[in-house]
RODO-2510 file (C-alpha; in nm, 4 decimals, decimal comma):
residues 298
     n   res          X          Y          Z
     1     m   -13,2724    18,6413    14,6738
     2     k   -13,3489    18,7960    14,3345
     3     k   -12,9867    18,7553    14,2286
     4     f   -12,9962    18,3906    14,3315
     5     v   -13,3137    18,3266    14,1311
     6     l   -13,1765    18,5056    13,8246
     7     r   -12,8514    18,3128    13,8488
     8     f   -13,0431    17,9871    13,8887
     9     l   -13,2550    18,0641    13,5828
    10     l   -12,9470    18,1593    13,3780
    11     y   -12,7635    17,8382    13,4686
    12     g   -13,0797    17,6422    13,3944
    13     l   -13,1083    17,7961    13,0476
    14     l   -12,7418    17,7268    12,9761
    15     a   -12,7820    17,3644    13,0851
    16     l   -13,0940    17,3286    12,8691
    17     a   -12,9133    17,4743    12,5659
    18     a   -12,6239    17,2326    12,6188
    19     a   -12,8639    16,9383    12,6484
    20     v   -13,0472    17,0406    12,3289
    21     a   -12,7132    17,0673    12,1454
    22     i   -12,6125    16,7176    12,2612
    23     v   -12,9470    16,5672    12,1595
    24     s   -12,9299    16,7432    11,8222
    25     r   -12,5784    16,6175    11,7627
    26     r   -12,6723    16,2605    11,8513
    27     w   -12,9771    16,2873    11,6241
    28     f   -12,7443    16,3605    11,3312
    29     e   -12,4920    16,0860    11,4142
    30     w   -12,4486    15,8073    11,1628
    31     h   -12,3727    15,4648    11,3095
    32     g   -12,3652    15,2617    10,9893
    33     y   -12,0118    15,3517    10,8830
    34     r   -11,7405    15,0857    10,8534
    35     t   -11,4300    15,3017    10,8163
    36     k   -11,3106    15,6108    10,9975
    37     a   -11,0063    15,8277    10,9279
    38     a   -10,9067    16,1447    11,1106
    39     q   -10,6316    16,4040    11,1022
    40     s   -10,5915    16,7731    11,1898
    41     g   -10,9509    16,8195    11,3034
    42     i   -11,1148    16,6521    11,0013
    43     t   -11,2825    16,3120    11,0469
    44     v   -11,4259    16,1103    10,7590
    45     y   -11,6805    15,8343    10,8258
    46     s   -11,7829    15,6003    10,5439
    47     d   -11,8996    15,2562    10,4378
    48     l   -11,6364    15,2625    10,1623
    49     d   -11,2994    15,0887    10,1808
    50     p   -11,0146    15,2367    10,3928
    51     v   -10,8112    15,3464    10,0891
    52     s   -11,0996    15,5534     9,9520
    53     v   -11,1687    15,7065    10,2935
    54     r   -10,8053    15,8061    10,3450
    55     g   -10,8071    15,9502     9,9934
    56     l   -11,1050    16,1719    10,0713
    57     l   -10,9449    16,2814    10,3981
    58     g   -10,6290    16,3762    10,2068
    59     l   -10,8362    16,5747     9,9570
    60     c   -11,0122    16,7646    10,2373
    61     q   -10,6826    16,8532    10,4018
    62     a   -10,5153    16,9542    10,0752
    63     f   -10,8090    17,1728     9,9754
    64     r   -10,8140    17,3422    10,3146
    65     e   -10,4453    17,4274    10,2738
    66     y   -10,5035    17,5469     9,9160
    67     f   -10,8008    17,7659    10,0101
    68     n   -10,6149    17,9096    10,3091
    69     s   -10,3123    18,0101    10,1014
    70     a   -10,4709    18,1048     9,7670
    71     v   -10,8228    18,2276     9,8446
    72     l   -10,9128    18,3315    10,2018
    73     p   -10,7721    18,2457    10,5463
    74     v   -10,9318    17,9362    10,7018
    75     p   -10,9234    17,9075    11,0824
    76     p   -10,8511    17,5640    11,2294
    77     g   -11,1525    17,3750    11,3546
    78     k   -11,3406    17,0488    11,3791
    79     l   -11,5229    16,9027    11,0793
    80     d   -11,6980    16,5681    11,0297
    81     v   -11,7643    16,4211    10,6845
    82     y   -12,0159    16,1416    10,6224
    83     l   -11,9507    15,9746    10,2863
    84     f   -12,2232    15,7299    10,1778
    85     k   -12,1274    15,4662     9,9223
    86     h   -12,4846    15,4105     9,8043
    87     q   -12,7378    15,6761     9,7093
    88     k   -13,0242    15,4917     9,8805
    89     d   -12,8390    15,5038    10,2138
    90     y   -12,7698    15,8760    10,1676
    91     y   -13,1396    15,9427    10,1084
    92     g   -13,2294    15,7187    10,4008
    93     y   -13,0044    15,9219    10,6296
    94     c   -13,1482    16,2526    10,5009
    95     k   -13,4990    16,1254    10,5730
    96     r   -13,4071    16,0028    10,9215
    97     v   -13,2539    16,3336    11,0320
    98     r   -13,5204    16,5324    10,8448
    99     a   -13,2607    16,7240    10,6458
   100     t   -13,3924    17,0518    10,5085
   101     t   -13,2267    16,9938    10,1700
   102     n   -13,3400    16,7709     9,8859
   103     s   -13,0045    16,7853     9,7083
   104     p   -12,9012    16,4574     9,5418
   105     f   -12,5350    16,5543     9,5910
   106     g   -12,4888    16,6414     9,9580
   107     f   -12,5175    16,9217    10,2120
   108     y   -12,3365    17,1089    10,4890
   109     s   -12,4814    17,1564    10,8376
   110     r   -12,3385    17,4728    10,9933
   111     r   -12,4826    17,3887    11,3317
   112     h   -12,3047    17,0530    11,3473
   113     r   -12,0037    17,1393    11,1270
   114     l   -12,0919    16,8330    10,9248
   115     i   -12,0692    16,7539    10,5534
   116     v   -12,2900    16,4728    10,4204
   117     i   -12,2040    16,3351    10,0753
   118     n   -12,3765    16,1025     9,8286
   119     g   -12,0722    15,9082     9,7077
   120     e   -12,2400    15,8068     9,3818
   121     m   -12,2379    16,1692     9,2629
   122     g   -11,8586    16,2168     9,2566
   123     t   -11,5842    16,4067     9,4399
   124     g   -11,6745    16,7611     9,3388
   125     t   -11,9537    16,7833     9,5958
   126     v   -11,7166    16,7629     9,8913
   127     l   -11,5155    17,0572     9,7523
   128     h   -11,8373    17,2581     9,7114
   129     e   -11,9492    17,1871    10,0681
   130     l   -11,6012    17,2539    10,2077
   131     v   -11,6243    17,6087    10,0711
   132     h   -11,9446    17,6572    10,2750
   133     h   -11,7599    17,5276    10,5815
   134     f   -11,4679    17,7653    10,5238
   135     m   -11,7014    18,0610    10,4782
   136     h   -11,8881    17,9704    10,7970
   137     t   -11,5878    17,9104    11,0208
   138     g   -11,4078    18,2143    10,8757
   139     q   -11,7197    18,4241    10,9445
   140     y   -11,7138    18,5631    10,5918
   141     d   -12,0335    18,7597    10,5415
   142     l   -12,1169    18,7004    10,1755
   143     p   -12,4574    18,7001    10,0021
   144     p   -12,5883    18,3547     9,9045
   145     w   -12,5324    18,4055     9,5301
   146     l   -12,1655    18,4868     9,5849
   147     e   -12,0963    18,2050     9,8302
   148     e   -12,2759    17,9513     9,6104
   149     g   -12,0929    18,0839     9,3048
   150     v   -11,7526    18,0401     9,4683
   151     a   -11,8490    17,6937     9,5956
   152     s   -11,9611    17,5926     9,2460
   153     y   -11,6401    17,7310     9,0948
   154     f   -11,4347    17,4925     9,3094
   155     e   -11,6437    17,1871     9,2155
   156     r   -11,4241    17,1321     8,9095
   157     g   -11,0588    17,0546     8,9649
   158     l   -10,7718    16,8262     8,8783
   159     g   -10,5171    16,6856     9,1171
   160     y   -10,2420    16,4315     9,1631
   161     y   -10,0093    16,3197     9,4381
   162     e    -9,6550    16,4472     9,3947
   163     g    -9,5513    16,2410     9,6971
   164     p    -9,7012    16,0155     9,9680
   165     a    -9,8827    16,3056    10,1350
   166     k    -9,8495    16,5942     9,8899
   167     l   -10,1578    16,6494     9,6747
   168     r   -10,1343    16,9176     9,4066
   169     l   -10,4689    17,0752     9,3175
   170     l   -10,5528    17,2752     9,0044
   171     f   -10,8679    17,4846     8,9606
   172     g   -11,0160    17,7199     8,7030
   173     y   -11,2037    17,4616     8,4939
   174     l   -11,5543    17,5152     8,3601
   175     n   -11,8481    17,2920     8,4433
   176     p   -11,9459    17,1720     8,0931
   177     v   -12,3203    17,1320     8,1495
   178     r   -12,3606    17,4528     8,3466
   179     f   -12,1491    17,6570     8,1088
   180     q   -12,3538    17,5580     7,8054
   181     e   -12,6685    17,6800     7,9815
   182     v   -12,5026    18,0106     8,0737
   183     q   -12,3688    18,0550     7,7210
   184     a   -12,7160    17,9977     7,5783
   185     s   -12,8392    18,2743     7,8071
   186     a   -12,5626    18,5062     7,6851
   187     l   -12,6384    18,4341     7,3200
   188     a   -13,0041    18,5137     7,3901
   189     n   -12,9017    18,8493     7,5463
   190     e   -13,0353    18,7368     7,8848
   191     l   -12,7072    18,7220     8,0772
   192     s   -12,6310    18,9991     8,3253
   193     f   -12,5089    19,0633     8,6783
   194     a   -12,8739    19,0684     8,7830
   195     s   -12,9250    18,7151     8,6497
   196     m   -12,5960    18,6089     8,8111
   197     m   -12,7342    18,7017     9,1530
   198     r   -13,0206    18,4552     9,0982
   199     s   -12,8183    18,1572     8,9781
   200     q   -12,5161    17,9839     9,1307
   201     q   -12,4200    17,8262     8,7985
   202     t   -12,4096    18,1720     8,6387
   203     a   -12,2128    18,3121     8,9309
   204     s   -11,9584    18,0288     8,9084
   205     t   -11,8982    18,1201     8,5433
   206     f   -11,8262    18,4786     8,6472
   207     f   -11,5673    18,3517     8,8945
   208     v   -11,3988    18,1452     8,6235
   209     y   -11,3832    18,4675     8,4210
   210     a   -11,2427    18,6572     8,7218
   211     d   -10,9829    18,3840     8,7673
   212     r   -10,8796    18,4128     8,4003
   213     c   -10,8335    18,7871     8,4681
   214     r   -10,6145    18,7002     8,7722
   215     a   -10,8705    18,8746     8,9909
   216     l   -11,0637    18,6060     9,1821
   217     h   -10,8848    18,6562     9,5138
   218     a   -10,8876    19,0351     9,4746
   219     f   -11,2597    19,0377     9,3929
   220     l   -11,3507    18,8337     9,7022
   221     e   -11,1404    19,0557     9,9279
   222     a   -11,2899    19,3677     9,7716
   223     y   -11,6467    19,2434     9,8110
   224     l   -11,5884    19,1440    10,1714
   225     a   -11,4565    19,4942    10,2378
   226     t   -11,7124    19,6976    10,0417
   227     k   -12,0237    19,4784     9,9925
   228     d   -12,0613    19,6681     9,6656
   229     m   -12,0405    19,5228     9,3131
   230     d   -11,9201    19,8379     9,1405
   231     k   -11,6490    19,9107     9,3962
   232     s   -11,5374    19,5462     9,3900
   233     c   -11,5050    19,5491     9,0102
   234     r   -11,3074    19,8736     9,0201
   235     l   -11,0712    19,7425     9,2893
   236     a   -11,0229    19,3912     9,1444
   237     l   -11,0625    19,4360     8,7695
   238     g   -10,9787    19,8049     8,7306
   239     i   -11,3109    19,8802     8,5564
   240     d   -11,6607    19,9740     8,6689
   241     a   -11,9350    19,7125     8,7075
   242     a   -12,1118    19,7998     8,3809
   243     t   -11,7901    19,7528     8,1811
   244     a   -11,7022    19,4344     8,3722
   245     e   -12,0469    19,2964     8,2941
   246     r   -12,0030    19,3617     7,9197
   247     h   -11,6573    19,2022     7,9159
   248     w   -11,7795    18,8959     8,1054
   249     v   -12,0851    18,8457     7,8834
   250     e   -11,8698    18,8764     7,5704
   251     w   -11,6204    18,6259     7,7131
   252     v   -11,9022    18,3772     7,7757
   253     r   -12,0399    18,4252     7,4240
   254     t   -11,7052    18,3647     7,2538
   255     q   -11,5899    18,0509     7,4387
   256     v   -11,5661    17,7540     7,2026
   257     l   -11,7323    17,4356     7,3277
   258     g   -11,4553    17,2078     7,2104
   259     f   -11,2715    16,8976     7,3228
   260     d   -11,1903    17,0619     7,6579
   261     f   -11,5419    16,9990     7,7781
   262     e   -11,4957    16,6240     7,7842
   263     f   -11,1620    16,6752     7,9575
   264     w   -11,3256    16,8944     8,2250
   265     q   -11,6249    16,6666     8,2769
   266     r   -11,5639    16,5944     8,6462
   267     t   -11,3225    16,6438     8,9335
   268     q   -11,0415    16,3913     8,9000
   269     i   -10,7742    16,3081     9,1579
   270     y   -10,4914    16,0709     9,0648
   271     a   -10,2775    15,8648     9,3005
   272     t    -9,9518    15,9415     9,1190
   273     e    -9,8114    16,1966     8,8786
   274     a    -9,7595    15,9148     8,6265
   275     e   -10,1345    15,8418     8,6228
   276     f   -10,2045    16,2118     8,5780
   277     d    -9,9607    16,2229     8,2868
   278     q   -10,1522    15,9347     8,1261
   279     l   -10,4699    16,1438     8,1433
   280     l   -10,2933    16,4384     7,9806
   281     g   -10,1547    16,2105     7,7109
   282     f   -10,4929    16,0560     7,6355
   283     y   -10,6522    16,3972     7,5790
   284     g   -10,3443    16,5599     7,4309
   285     a   -10,3677    16,8211     7,7065
   286     r   -10,1003    17,0859     7,7514
   287     w   -10,0293    17,3434     8,0189
   288     d   -10,1372    17,6946     7,9188
   289     d    -9,9140    17,9528     8,0864
   290     s   -10,1521    18,2399     8,0129
   291     l   -10,4545    18,0649     8,1669
   292     e   -10,2626    17,8581     8,4245
   293     i   -10,4727    17,5495     8,3450
   294     y   -10,4397    17,2418     8,1256
   295     t   -10,6283    17,2659     7,7963
   296     a   -10,7152    16,9928     7,5498
   297     n   -10,8205    17,1920     7,2427
   298     q   -10,7537    17,0065     6,9206
***
C-alpha cells in the first residue's frame, strides 16, 4: 500500500511539473508574428519580411557552425528566436511575460531555450544571446563575467555570403564605444583583472586581446579545465596572470582610436561578396595577416 501511495505521489508530481512547464511555455509564446522560418532545430518568428527572417536564420546557423568548429563544441538542440521589428512591441512583450531583464537589446531564456530580440538595436544582439545558448546547452560552467565577456566579444563581426547558403563570418573586432571606456580606465591606472571580473565590456576587451595573441580558444579550454586565472594564463598565453595582466593593460593603453572605429561600428552581414568588397573599398580596408582581421587605418 505504501509503495502504491509513493508511486501515486511521484507520478502526480511529475504530471504537475509537466503541466507547469506547458503553462510556462504558453505564457512566453508570441502570437503576433507574421513570418516563420525554421531549419536544423532553429526557428525564427518575426513581424519582419520573409527575406529578413531567412537572413537571421542563416546567421544563427552559420554562427552555430562557426562556434562549434572554432570555439567550443555545440550540441544540437532546439532554439526559438523572437525578432521584433519595433521596439515598442519588444517592450510590450517583455512586460506581458514579466521578463526579469530590462535590457533594451534582448535576452535569452534558458528555461524555454528562447532568444528575444529588439530588432531596432541591430544584429549583434542575436550573436551575444546565441553565446549564452551555446554555453547553456553545452553545460559549460563559466563564471558570469567570463560568459558575458565572451558573448560581448562576439557582438562585433563582419560577414558575407560566398554562395547561396554559405555565410563567412569574421570576428575579432573591437566595440568602439566600449573600448574607449576601457581605454580611459587603463590610462587612469584603474584597469585590472579584478575590474574585468566586474564588467562585461572590460572582459570582452581582454578576449579581443587573447584573440590577437591566438589564445582565445586555448584560454577558454584552460579555464573550463582549471577554473583558475593564473593556470589559464600559463596554459594559454605561456605567462603567469600578473604578467598577462600587465601586457593586456599596456595593449589597451597603446591602441590608436583611428578610422577603424567607424569601420567596426556595428555587426554587418552582406548578401554577396561583391557588396562586402564595396564596403572594404569605401573604407580602404585591407586584410591584416598578422591580426587575421580587416583594418581600415589611414
